[in-house]
DRENKOLBA-915762 format. One record per residue (C-alpha): residue number from 1; x, z, y. Coordinates in pm, 1 decimal. Example, Ala and Ser with C-alpha at 12.3 -4.5 7.8 and 13.67 -1.06 7.14 Angstrom:
2
{pos = 1, x = 1230.0, z = 780.0, y = -450.0}
{pos = 2, x = 1367.0, z = 714.0, y = -106.0}
This chain:
412
{pos = 1, x = 337.0, z = 2558.0, y = -2148.9}
{pos = 2, x = 666.1, z = 2411.8, y = -2237.6}
{pos = 3, x = 924.5, z = 2435.0, y = -1992.0}
{pos = 4, x = 1253.0, z = 2220.7, y = -1972.4}
{pos = 5, x = 1583.7, z = 2371.5, y = -1955.1}
{pos = 6, x = 1727.2, z = 2365.6, y = -1592.6}
{pos = 7, x = 1377.5, z = 2318.9, y = -1463.3}
{pos = 8, x = 1196.2, z = 2574.9, y = -1398.5}
{pos = 9, x = 1314.2, z = 2906.0, y = -1375.8}
{pos = 10, x = 1294.5, z = 3256.0, y = -1331.5}
{pos = 11, x = 1219.1, z = 3411.2, y = -1049.1}
{pos = 12, x = 1476.9, z = 3639.3, y = -899.8}
{pos = 13, x = 1451.8, z = 3962.1, y = -688.7}
{pos = 14, x = 1502.5, z = 3746.1, y = -389.4}
{pos = 15, x = 1231.0, z = 3466.2, y = -519.4}
{pos = 16, x = 1533.0, z = 3237.2, y = -514.4}
{pos = 17, x = 1695.5, z = 2970.6, y = -735.5}
{pos = 18, x = 1958.9, z = 2788.1, y = -761.6}
{pos = 19, x = 1893.1, z = 2426.7, y = -538.5}
{pos = 20, x = 1798.5, z = 2127.9, y = -749.6}
{pos = 21, x = 2106.5, z = 1850.4, y = -687.9}
{pos = 22, x = 2025.2, z = 1514.7, y = -435.3}
{pos = 23, x = 2075.9, z = 1258.1, y = -586.3}
{pos = 24, x = 2200.7, z = 938.9, y = -454.5}
{pos = 25, x = 1891.8, z = 698.1, y = -584.7}
{pos = 26, x = 1557.2, z = 721.1, y = -362.2}
{pos = 27, x = 1238.7, z = 648.0, y = -583.3}
{pos = 28, x = 919.1, z = 498.1, y = -461.2}
{pos = 29, x = 555.4, z = 602.7, y = -501.4}
{pos = 30, x = 423.8, z = 568.4, y = -863.2}
{pos = 31, x = 176.2, z = 279.8, y = -844.1}
{pos = 32, x = -136.3, z = 391.8, y = -925.4}
{pos = 33, x = -153.5, z = 83.2, y = -1178.8}
{pos = 34, x = 30.7, z = -145.7, y = -1480.2}
{pos = 35, x = -85.3, z = -430.6, y = -1582.9}
{pos = 36, x = -202.2, z = -543.0, y = -1937.0}
{pos = 37, x = -99.0, z = -817.8, y = -2123.6}
{pos = 38, x = -395.1, z = -985.2, y = -2147.0}
{pos = 39, x = -697.7, z = -1036.9, y = -1935.2}
{pos = 40, x = -1041.5, z = -1224.2, y = -2015.0}
{pos = 41, x = -1132.1, z = -1522.9, y = -1913.1}
{pos = 42, x = -1451.2, z = -1476.0, y = -1824.8}
{pos = 43, x = -1343.9, z = -1268.9, y = -1517.6}
{pos = 44, x = -1244.1, z = -1607.3, y = -1351.9}
{pos = 45, x = -1421.0, z = -1795.3, y = -1172.2}
{pos = 46, x = -1568.1, z = -2135.2, y = -1315.6}
{pos = 47, x = -1632.2, z = -2278.8, y = -976.9}
{pos = 48, x = -1269.4, z = -2330.1, y = -856.1}
{pos = 49, x = -1119.3, z = -2689.9, y = -945.6}
{pos = 50, x = -723.2, z = -2657.1, y = -849.7}
{pos = 51, x = -443.5, z = -2450.0, y = -944.5}
{pos = 52, x = -428.3, z = -2307.2, y = -550.2}
{pos = 53, x = -789.5, z = -2212.4, y = -565.7}
{pos = 54, x = -711.3, z = -2001.6, y = -868.3}
{pos = 55, x = -745.4, z = -1644.0, y = -873.6}
{pos = 56, x = -429.5, z = -1462.2, y = -1040.6}
{pos = 57, x = -299.2, z = -1106.5, y = -1120.1}
{pos = 58, x = 74.4, z = -1068.6, y = -901.2}
{pos = 59, x = 257.7, z = -1095.9, y = -1203.0}
{pos = 60, x = 203.8, z = -1448.6, y = -1272.6}
{pos = 61, x = 177.3, z = -1507.7, y = -877.4}
{pos = 62, x = 557.3, z = -1366.5, y = -916.2}
{pos = 63, x = 663.4, z = -1605.4, y = -1200.1}
{pos = 64, x = 535.2, z = -1901.9, y = -1093.7}
{pos = 65, x = 594.7, z = -1909.0, y = -672.4}
{pos = 66, x = 919.9, z = -1951.7, y = -545.8}
{pos = 67, x = 872.5, z = -1606.0, y = -256.7}
{pos = 68, x = 602.4, z = -1319.5, y = -329.4}
{pos = 69, x = 540.8, z = -997.0, y = -201.5}
{pos = 70, x = 747.4, z = -794.5, y = -430.0}
{pos = 71, x = 959.6, z = -1001.4, y = -542.2}
{pos = 72, x = 1328.9, z = -897.8, y = -585.5}
{pos = 73, x = 1531.9, z = -1149.4, y = -751.2}
{pos = 74, x = 1739.9, z = -1236.1, y = -416.6}
{pos = 75, x = 2059.1, z = -1164.1, y = -357.5}
{pos = 76, x = 2111.4, z = -895.2, y = -83.2}
{pos = 77, x = 2340.0, z = -1127.4, y = 142.1}
{pos = 78, x = 2039.6, z = -1380.5, y = 114.0}
{pos = 79, x = 1879.7, z = -1130.9, y = 355.9}
{pos = 80, x = 1942.0, z = -1162.4, y = 767.2}
{pos = 81, x = 1770.8, z = -883.0, y = 851.5}
{pos = 82, x = 1428.5, z = -836.7, y = 1075.1}
{pos = 83, x = 1675.7, z = -860.0, y = 1376.5}
{pos = 84, x = 1791.3, z = -1169.0, y = 1306.9}
{pos = 85, x = 1384.5, z = -1302.1, y = 1360.7}
{pos = 86, x = 1393.8, z = -1194.3, y = 1726.5}
{pos = 87, x = 1608.2, z = -1418.1, y = 1906.8}
{pos = 88, x = 1356.3, z = -1710.6, y = 1807.7}
{pos = 89, x = 1033.7, z = -1471.7, y = 1702.9}
{pos = 90, x = 1015.6, z = -1259.8, y = 2033.8}
{pos = 91, x = 649.6, z = -1154.4, y = 2052.4}
{pos = 92, x = 601.2, z = -1116.1, y = 1646.8}
{pos = 93, x = 917.6, z = -885.0, y = 1654.4}
{pos = 94, x = 821.3, z = -708.9, y = 1959.6}
{pos = 95, x = 466.6, z = -596.8, y = 1838.8}
{pos = 96, x = 514.8, z = -552.2, y = 1411.1}
{pos = 97, x = 777.5, z = -246.5, y = 1454.6}
{pos = 98, x = 492.2, z = -44.3, y = 1590.7}
{pos = 99, x = 250.0, z = -132.7, y = 1302.3}
{pos = 100, x = 158.6, z = 141.5, y = 1037.8}
{pos = 101, x = 322.6, z = -78.7, y = 770.5}
{pos = 102, x = 628.7, z = -123.7, y = 927.6}
{pos = 103, x = 634.3, z = 286.2, y = 878.8}
{pos = 104, x = 489.1, z = 275.4, y = 496.1}
{pos = 105, x = 792.9, z = 445.9, y = 357.5}
{pos = 106, x = 1080.0, z = 703.4, y = 519.9}
{pos = 107, x = 1355.6, z = 901.6, y = 381.4}
{pos = 108, x = 1186.1, z = 1272.7, y = 395.9}
{pos = 109, x = 1452.0, z = 1429.1, y = 634.1}
{pos = 110, x = 1328.9, z = 1118.7, y = 891.6}
{pos = 111, x = 958.7, z = 1250.2, y = 831.0}
{pos = 112, x = 721.9, z = 1299.4, y = 1199.9}
{pos = 113, x = 530.7, z = 1492.2, y = 939.8}
{pos = 114, x = 739.5, z = 1717.9, y = 798.3}
{pos = 115, x = 895.4, z = 1795.0, y = 1130.2}
{pos = 116, x = 585.3, z = 1926.5, y = 1270.3}
{pos = 117, x = 464.6, z = 2101.3, y = 943.4}
{pos = 118, x = 789.5, z = 2267.6, y = 850.7}
{pos = 119, x = 565.6, z = 2452.0, y = 603.6}
{pos = 120, x = 286.0, z = 2328.2, y = 386.2}
{pos = 121, x = 133.9, z = 2498.2, y = 90.8}
{pos = 122, x = -194.2, z = 2484.4, y = -124.6}
{pos = 123, x = -522.9, z = 2511.9, y = 33.7}
{pos = 124, x = -675.3, z = 2835.6, y = 55.5}
{pos = 125, x = -972.3, z = 2820.9, y = -240.3}
{pos = 126, x = -720.3, z = 2564.1, y = -444.1}
{pos = 127, x = -852.3, z = 2655.6, y = -777.8}
{pos = 128, x = -519.9, z = 2528.9, y = -978.7}
{pos = 129, x = -321.7, z = 2863.9, y = -1119.4}
{pos = 130, x = 0.7, z = 2724.2, y = -922.1}
{pos = 131, x = 70.0, z = 2801.5, y = -577.0}
{pos = 132, x = 268.0, z = 2483.2, y = -429.6}
{pos = 133, x = 447.8, z = 2487.4, y = -120.1}
{pos = 134, x = 666.1, z = 2215.3, y = 129.9}
{pos = 135, x = 939.0, z = 2421.8, y = 358.9}
{pos = 136, x = 1192.1, z = 2229.0, y = 587.6}
{pos = 137, x = 1508.3, z = 2363.0, y = 515.2}
{pos = 138, x = 1867.3, z = 2302.9, y = 706.5}
{pos = 139, x = 1936.6, z = 2096.6, y = 486.7}
{pos = 140, x = 1571.4, z = 1886.1, y = 423.0}
{pos = 141, x = 1277.8, z = 1967.0, y = 281.7}
{pos = 142, x = 1212.0, z = 2176.3, y = -7.5}
{pos = 143, x = 894.2, z = 2127.3, y = -274.8}
{pos = 144, x = 820.3, z = 2471.7, y = -481.5}
{pos = 145, x = 581.7, z = 2532.2, y = -756.3}
{pos = 146, x = 537.9, z = 2908.8, y = -845.7}
{pos = 147, x = 356.0, z = 3073.4, y = -1129.9}
{pos = 148, x = 362.2, z = 3390.2, y = -1263.6}
{pos = 149, x = 709.0, z = 3488.5, y = -1167.5}
{pos = 150, x = 843.1, z = 3117.0, y = -1301.0}
{pos = 151, x = 907.8, z = 2850.8, y = -1011.7}
{pos = 152, x = 985.7, z = 2474.5, y = -1021.9}
{pos = 153, x = 1177.0, z = 2313.4, y = -704.4}
{pos = 154, x = 1305.0, z = 2034.0, y = -609.0}
{pos = 155, x = 1452.5, z = 1829.5, y = -306.3}
{pos = 156, x = 1223.4, z = 1554.3, y = -102.1}
{pos = 157, x = 1386.5, z = 1236.4, y = -109.0}
{pos = 158, x = 1162.2, z = 983.6, y = 44.0}
{pos = 159, x = 808.1, z = 994.2, y = 216.8}
{pos = 160, x = 543.1, z = 749.5, y = 177.8}
{pos = 161, x = 266.5, z = 629.9, y = 407.3}
{pos = 162, x = 289.4, z = 617.6, y = 796.2}
{pos = 163, x = 97.4, z = 989.9, y = 755.0}
{pos = 164, x = -174.0, z = 859.8, y = 942.9}
{pos = 165, x = -420.0, z = 923.7, y = 656.1}
{pos = 166, x = -134.0, z = 1111.4, y = 443.1}
{pos = 167, x = 185.8, z = 1083.4, y = 284.1}
{pos = 168, x = 310.9, z = 1129.2, y = -38.5}
{pos = 169, x = 640.6, z = 1237.7, y = -157.4}
{pos = 170, x = 966.7, z = 1163.7, y = -375.3}
{pos = 171, x = 1118.8, z = 1504.2, y = -540.6}
{pos = 172, x = 1476.0, z = 1498.0, y = -717.6}
{pos = 173, x = 1394.7, z = 1795.5, y = -935.7}
{pos = 174, x = 1767.4, z = 1860.6, y = -1131.7}
{pos = 175, x = 1795.2, z = 1467.8, y = -1138.5}
{pos = 176, x = 1478.2, z = 1383.3, y = -1227.9}
{pos = 177, x = 1250.1, z = 1208.1, y = -1029.4}
{pos = 178, x = 880.4, z = 1280.7, y = -931.1}
{pos = 179, x = 596.4, z = 1188.9, y = -737.9}
{pos = 180, x = 458.0, z = 1540.8, y = -629.2}
{pos = 181, x = 117.2, z = 1599.7, y = -721.9}
{pos = 182, x = 14.0, z = 1745.3, y = -407.5}
{pos = 183, x = -24.4, z = 1528.7, y = -118.2}
{pos = 184, x = -7.6, z = 1578.1, y = 285.1}
{pos = 185, x = -347.2, z = 1475.4, y = 431.1}
{pos = 186, x = -367.8, z = 1424.3, y = 817.2}
{pos = 187, x = -715.4, z = 1549.5, y = 813.8}
{pos = 188, x = -675.1, z = 1924.5, y = 680.9}
{pos = 189, x = -351.7, z = 1928.0, y = 834.6}
{pos = 190, x = -274.9, z = 2037.7, y = 466.6}
{pos = 191, x = -161.1, z = 1948.7, y = 97.3}
{pos = 192, x = -430.9, z = 1849.6, y = -170.8}
{pos = 193, x = -406.6, z = 1642.5, y = -534.8}
{pos = 194, x = -203.9, z = 1308.1, y = -516.5}
{pos = 195, x = -476.5, z = 1023.2, y = -537.3}
{pos = 196, x = -438.6, z = 871.7, y = -896.6}
{pos = 197, x = -274.3, z = 1170.3, y = -1065.5}
{pos = 198, x = -514.4, z = 1398.7, y = -1281.1}
{pos = 199, x = -737.5, z = 1655.0, y = -1069.7}
{pos = 200, x = -791.8, z = 1854.4, y = -1383.8}
{pos = 201, x = -655.1, z = 2195.9, y = -1347.6}
{pos = 202, x = -360.6, z = 2217.7, y = -1594.1}
{pos = 203, x = -159.6, z = 2496.4, y = -1770.2}
{pos = 204, x = 175.0, z = 2310.1, y = -1759.6}
{pos = 205, x = 411.2, z = 2370.2, y = -1457.0}
{pos = 206, x = 575.3, z = 2023.2, y = -1507.8}
{pos = 207, x = 234.4, z = 1818.0, y = -1468.0}
{pos = 208, x = 147.0, z = 2066.2, y = -1175.7}
{pos = 209, x = 470.8, z = 1952.5, y = -996.0}
{pos = 210, x = 453.9, z = 1598.3, y = -997.4}
{pos = 211, x = 431.7, z = 1302.4, y = -1229.1}
{pos = 212, x = 790.6, z = 1178.2, y = -1394.1}
{pos = 213, x = 908.1, z = 806.0, y = -1256.5}
{pos = 214, x = 989.1, z = 532.4, y = -1458.6}
{pos = 215, x = 1242.2, z = 293.7, y = -1269.0}
{pos = 216, x = 975.9, z = 55.3, y = -1385.5}
{pos = 217, x = 709.3, z = 217.5, y = -1221.9}
{pos = 218, x = 933.5, z = 330.2, y = -880.7}
{pos = 219, x = 1063.4, z = -4.4, y = -876.2}
{pos = 220, x = 719.4, z = -173.7, y = -834.3}
{pos = 221, x = 586.9, z = 76.7, y = -594.0}
{pos = 222, x = 912.3, z = 83.9, y = -375.6}
{pos = 223, x = 870.6, z = -287.0, y = -292.3}
{pos = 224, x = 567.9, z = -221.2, y = -150.4}
{pos = 225, x = 721.4, z = 41.3, y = 39.9}
{pos = 226, x = 1055.4, z = -116.7, y = 140.1}
{pos = 227, x = 1269.2, z = -353.0, y = 197.8}
{pos = 228, x = 1534.0, z = -458.4, y = -44.7}
{pos = 229, x = 1492.2, z = -190.0, y = -308.7}
{pos = 230, x = 1592.8, z = -454.0, y = -564.3}
{pos = 231, x = 1749.8, z = -711.6, y = -558.4}
{pos = 232, x = 1901.4, z = -954.9, y = -850.8}
{pos = 233, x = 1625.9, z = -803.9, y = -1017.2}
{pos = 234, x = 1829.3, z = -461.6, y = -1012.8}
{pos = 235, x = 1651.1, z = -172.5, y = -872.1}
{pos = 236, x = 1871.7, z = -30.3, y = -620.8}
{pos = 237, x = 1671.8, z = 204.6, y = -365.0}
{pos = 238, x = 1940.1, z = 378.4, y = -238.4}
{pos = 239, x = 2016.6, z = 56.8, y = -35.4}
{pos = 240, x = 1617.4, z = 10.6, y = 56.0}
{pos = 241, x = 1530.5, z = -48.6, y = 417.4}
{pos = 242, x = 1227.5, z = 169.8, y = 511.0}
{pos = 243, x = 910.9, z = -24.8, y = 558.8}
{pos = 244, x = 775.6, z = -357.4, y = 548.7}
{pos = 245, x = 953.6, z = -568.5, y = 711.7}
{pos = 246, x = 993.4, z = -963.3, y = 818.6}
{pos = 247, x = 1115.1, z = -1108.9, y = 473.6}
{pos = 248, x = 868.5, z = -903.6, y = 316.6}
{pos = 249, x = 624.2, z = -1126.5, y = 306.0}
{pos = 250, x = 856.2, z = -1417.5, y = 485.7}
{pos = 251, x = 1127.4, z = -1382.6, y = 196.5}
{pos = 252, x = 1512.0, z = -1402.0, y = 270.1}
{pos = 253, x = 1608.2, z = -1512.4, y = 586.4}
{pos = 254, x = 1945.2, z = -1615.7, y = 577.9}
{pos = 255, x = 1994.0, z = -1938.1, y = 503.0}
{pos = 256, x = 1683.4, z = -2015.7, y = 746.7}
{pos = 257, x = 1846.7, z = -1832.3, y = 1018.0}
{pos = 258, x = 2163.5, z = -2038.8, y = 1008.5}
{pos = 259, x = 1996.8, z = -2335.7, y = 958.9}
{pos = 260, x = 1754.1, z = -2296.0, y = 1292.2}
{pos = 261, x = 2114.4, z = -2208.1, y = 1453.9}
{pos = 262, x = 2274.4, z = -2554.2, y = 1366.7}
{pos = 263, x = 1962.6, z = -2686.9, y = 1446.7}
{pos = 264, x = 1904.9, z = -2827.8, y = 1142.2}
{pos = 265, x = 1504.8, z = -2798.0, y = 1196.4}
{pos = 266, x = 1447.0, z = -2960.1, y = 856.2}
{pos = 267, x = 1626.3, z = -2738.1, y = 635.6}
{pos = 268, x = 1523.9, z = -2433.5, y = 832.4}
{pos = 269, x = 1137.9, z = -2498.3, y = 821.0}
{pos = 270, x = 1220.3, z = -2541.8, y = 435.3}
{pos = 271, x = 1449.8, z = -2232.6, y = 364.5}
{pos = 272, x = 1163.1, z = -1970.0, y = 459.5}
{pos = 273, x = 808.3, z = -1906.7, y = 305.0}
{pos = 274, x = 549.5, z = -1955.7, y = 526.2}
{pos = 275, x = 264.4, z = -1803.2, y = 421.4}
{pos = 276, x = 33.5, z = -1991.9, y = 614.9}
{pos = 277, x = 68.2, z = -2295.4, y = 417.1}
{pos = 278, x = -118.8, z = -2108.1, y = 133.2}
{pos = 279, x = -489.9, z = -2203.2, y = 7.8}
{pos = 280, x = -757.2, z = -1906.4, y = 87.2}
{pos = 281, x = -723.8, z = -1783.2, y = -267.3}
{pos = 282, x = -412.9, z = -1789.5, y = -284.1}
{pos = 283, x = -355.4, z = -1552.1, y = 76.1}
{pos = 284, x = -613.6, z = -1334.4, y = -78.8}
{pos = 285, x = -375.7, z = -1303.0, y = -359.8}
{pos = 286, x = -64.9, z = -1296.7, y = -123.6}
{pos = 287, x = -176.5, z = -959.2, y = 47.9}
{pos = 288, x = -367.0, z = -822.1, y = -266.6}
{pos = 289, x = 36.1, z = -793.0, y = -413.6}
{pos = 290, x = 3.4, z = -441.2, y = -223.3}
{pos = 291, x = -280.0, z = -432.7, y = -180.5}
{pos = 292, x = -505.3, z = -504.3, y = -499.2}
{pos = 293, x = -556.4, z = -854.7, y = -559.6}
{pos = 294, x = -887.3, z = -900.7, y = -747.0}
{pos = 295, x = -732.9, z = -945.5, y = -1089.0}
{pos = 296, x = -484.5, z = -661.7, y = -1070.7}
{pos = 297, x = -829.1, z = -442.4, y = -991.1}
{pos = 298, x = -984.5, z = -644.0, y = -1303.5}
{pos = 299, x = -659.1, z = -603.2, y = -1509.3}
{pos = 300, x = -701.9, z = -230.7, y = -1479.6}
{pos = 301, x = -1040.4, z = -241.6, y = -1485.1}
{pos = 302, x = -1071.0, z = -10.9, y = -1153.4}
{pos = 303, x = -1440.3, z = -42.0, y = -1142.9}
{pos = 304, x = -1505.0, z = 285.2, y = -960.8}
{pos = 305, x = -1568.7, z = 396.2, y = -568.1}
{pos = 306, x = -1252.0, z = 439.7, y = -492.3}
{pos = 307, x = -1120.1, z = 58.5, y = -546.2}
{pos = 308, x = -1315.9, z = 52.4, y = -183.8}
{pos = 309, x = -972.6, z = 93.0, y = -94.4}
{pos = 310, x = -821.7, z = -243.2, y = -291.6}
{pos = 311, x = -990.5, z = -490.5, y = 28.7}
{pos = 312, x = -852.9, z = -828.8, y = -147.3}
{pos = 313, x = -1079.5, z = -742.3, y = -418.5}
{pos = 314, x = -1344.5, z = -628.3, y = -233.9}
{pos = 315, x = -1370.3, z = -975.6, y = -45.1}
{pos = 316, x = -1382.5, z = -1170.2, y = -351.0}
{pos = 317, x = -1648.7, z = -993.1, y = -393.5}
{pos = 318, x = -1877.9, z = -1093.0, y = -92.2}
{pos = 319, x = -2097.0, z = -1369.5, y = -116.9}
{pos = 320, x = -1931.8, z = -1552.7, y = 206.1}
{pos = 321, x = -1612.1, z = -1604.3, y = -68.8}
{pos = 322, x = -1821.0, z = -1778.2, y = -322.1}
{pos = 323, x = -1643.3, z = -2129.2, y = -158.7}
{pos = 324, x = -1343.1, z = -1968.6, y = -30.5}
{pos = 325, x = -1294.7, z = -2025.4, y = 352.5}
{pos = 326, x = -960.7, z = -1998.1, y = 580.1}
{pos = 327, x = -1200.5, z = -1826.9, y = 850.2}
{pos = 328, x = -1248.2, z = -1528.9, y = 589.1}
{pos = 329, x = -926.6, z = -1411.1, y = 444.9}
{pos = 330, x = -707.2, z = -1133.1, y = 540.4}
{pos = 331, x = -529.4, z = -1310.3, y = 825.1}
{pos = 332, x = -809.4, z = -1452.0, y = 946.3}
{pos = 333, x = -915.5, z = -1122.1, y = 1113.5}
{pos = 334, x = -579.4, z = -917.4, y = 1073.3}
{pos = 335, x = -260.5, z = -988.6, y = 1242.7}
{pos = 336, x = 31.4, z = -898.3, y = 1017.5}
{pos = 337, x = 255.4, z = -872.3, y = 1322.7}
{pos = 338, x = -30.3, z = -630.0, y = 1490.7}
{pos = 339, x = -150.7, z = -261.8, y = 1398.6}
{pos = 340, x = -483.2, z = -306.4, y = 1245.7}
{pos = 341, x = -776.5, z = -321.1, y = 1522.5}
{pos = 342, x = -1087.8, z = -30.4, y = 1466.7}
{pos = 343, x = -1313.4, z = -114.8, y = 1726.0}
{pos = 344, x = -1591.6, z = -316.7, y = 1567.0}
{pos = 345, x = -1669.3, z = -549.5, y = 1876.5}
{pos = 346, x = -1342.9, z = -701.3, y = 1786.2}
{pos = 347, x = -1469.1, z = -884.9, y = 1486.4}
{pos = 348, x = -1762.4, z = -996.9, y = 1634.8}
{pos = 349, x = -1567.2, z = -1389.7, y = 1695.8}
{pos = 350, x = -1447.6, z = -1388.0, y = 1345.2}
{pos = 351, x = -1803.4, z = -1315.6, y = 1215.8}
{pos = 352, x = -1940.0, z = -1590.8, y = 1490.6}
{pos = 353, x = -1646.5, z = -1822.5, y = 1377.9}
{pos = 354, x = -1896.6, z = -1905.5, y = 1114.4}
{pos = 355, x = -2258.7, z = -1792.4, y = 1188.1}
{pos = 356, x = -2472.9, z = -1872.0, y = 1509.2}
{pos = 357, x = -2494.7, z = -1606.5, y = 1746.4}
{pos = 358, x = -2891.6, z = -1696.4, y = 1720.5}
{pos = 359, x = -3165.7, z = -1940.3, y = 1526.0}
{pos = 360, x = -3258.0, z = -2135.0, y = 1816.3}
{pos = 361, x = -2851.3, z = -2215.9, y = 1844.3}
{pos = 362, x = -2747.2, z = -2547.6, y = 1757.4}
{pos = 363, x = -2511.8, z = -2539.1, y = 1478.3}
{pos = 364, x = -2150.2, z = -2639.8, y = 1563.4}
{pos = 365, x = -1885.2, z = -2780.0, y = 1363.5}
{pos = 366, x = -1762.9, z = -2412.3, y = 1272.0}
{pos = 367, x = -2113.1, z = -2205.4, y = 1295.7}
{pos = 368, x = -2325.3, z = -2381.0, y = 1012.0}
{pos = 369, x = -2424.9, z = -2021.2, y = 922.1}
{pos = 370, x = -2743.0, z = -1899.3, y = 972.5}
{pos = 371, x = -2785.8, z = -1608.8, y = 1236.2}
{pos = 372, x = -2842.9, z = -1268.5, y = 1176.4}
{pos = 373, x = -3207.8, z = -1146.6, y = 1226.3}
{pos = 374, x = -3108.2, z = -820.1, y = 1363.6}
{pos = 375, x = -2831.4, z = -890.0, y = 1596.5}
{pos = 376, x = -2515.1, z = -1063.8, y = 1733.3}
{pos = 377, x = -2253.2, z = -804.1, y = 1790.4}
{pos = 378, x = -2108.5, z = -510.2, y = 1632.4}
{pos = 379, x = -2156.6, z = -732.9, y = 1304.5}
{pos = 380, x = -1936.3, z = -510.1, y = 1091.3}
{pos = 381, x = -2070.4, z = -181.6, y = 1134.6}
{pos = 382, x = -2354.0, z = -322.5, y = 890.2}
{pos = 383, x = -2236.7, z = -556.2, y = 680.8}
{pos = 384, x = -1884.4, z = -374.0, y = 664.6}
{pos = 385, x = -2010.1, z = 7.4, y = 618.0}
{pos = 386, x = -1736.4, z = 227.0, y = 598.5}
{pos = 387, x = -1715.5, z = 523.6, y = 270.8}
{pos = 388, x = -1542.2, z = 833.9, y = 284.5}
{pos = 389, x = -1364.0, z = 891.5, y = -57.3}
{pos = 390, x = -1332.0, z = 1274.8, y = -72.6}
{pos = 391, x = -988.8, z = 1235.0, y = -263.5}
{pos = 392, x = -808.8, z = 1089.3, y = -34.5}
{pos = 393, x = -1018.2, z = 1255.0, y = 307.6}
{pos = 394, x = -1066.0, z = 966.4, y = 485.0}
{pos = 395, x = -1322.4, z = 712.0, y = 482.4}
{pos = 396, x = -1273.7, z = 329.3, y = 416.6}
{pos = 397, x = -1436.7, z = 7.2, y = 547.9}
{pos = 398, x = -1569.5, z = -178.4, y = 253.4}
{pos = 399, x = -1450.9, z = -561.1, y = 240.1}
{pos = 400, x = -1747.4, z = -687.1, y = 52.1}
{pos = 401, x = -1955.3, z = -834.4, y = 301.5}
{pos = 402, x = -2314.2, z = -814.9, y = 225.0}
{pos = 403, x = -2679.0, z = -735.0, y = 354.9}
{pos = 404, x = -2644.2, z = -352.4, y = 310.2}
{pos = 405, x = -2975.9, z = -185.3, y = 140.8}
{pos = 406, x = -3059.2, z = 165.1, y = 244.0}
{pos = 407, x = -3005.0, z = 329.2, y = -97.1}
{pos = 408, x = -2855.6, z = 74.2, y = -294.0}
{pos = 409, x = -2571.7, z = 190.2, y = -517.5}
{pos = 410, x = -2224.7, z = 147.7, y = -451.9}
{pos = 411, x = -2154.2, z = -217.7, y = -571.4}
{pos = 412, x = -1851.4, z = -157.1, y = -775.2}
């Protein structure tokens, strides 16, 4: 077992080691992918005719657009802050802070999960030879991995995820930042391997502790969980704002706010990004900057059942998507300023915006597609089934909208 000086120490009689120093910079949840430099042309659609209707990887969108989620080249003074939006956008500003996206990250000391569970440990029957615990102390939460009289300890800095399904932690171990190898899952109310990290048994204590974070990996993922973590192209997580806010999607708003306050309406509208102006394909890629755009998934060859949670990629597989339509984009069904609705009946109206409710119904200007032969309600319960992902202790709705036949394999 390779041990690095200062990271792993022998347990004393009291089972304690010197506390790892807390650094000032925070870090982000390690992205489960990195983009390769080349992509086969065979994965691009040949049916799209204009640049706005071409699927692209997020890295390409970042180069070509004035604003795109995860962009980090604006200066800090260019941001106005979400509170400044409330003066004009009262309804959206009232509901958005209550969404899961608004709670996509929080300092570990503020984590409700960790406050409610001051002691977490490896699950009974965990085959790993290492014992992992998270213990909340007066100074914060401590992350410890122990085996055979040796321990590796660190301080939890950030909690990534609202805790609805789970929460992954960023740990400082003597100045080195890690994505913890154990994640909290709400279903089991305990710790299990972090998705995306190897679930193979390891004899290496550092691997059992977590994945060391490179600055580029941290910056990419932090950009999806927080705001202003990178400014002027420099990763600056110490001043990051937790969660997704108005300017995560609309871009820096200080110039827009000043113009609108001075009644310079045209200039104000030009100074803010409006995602509704995008084409259907661009909207899918826009949300996919964090939820995985179709070509992002293709680029990393993530053709595994776990890709059911990459909604923009799955949506692009739908038969309905062969001719992209504004009625079939992420925001056509999900208001980004409100929490996601889970009742199936809520989405019936969205389906009937394209499909007739019955065969003998006269086609309207919008409902031109044939009616379902089975029912005209709770459409998503059949055509968007839920699939369980065991490694994540939860289920995800498949956004590959289709006729699902019994016994057919999961379409990757």
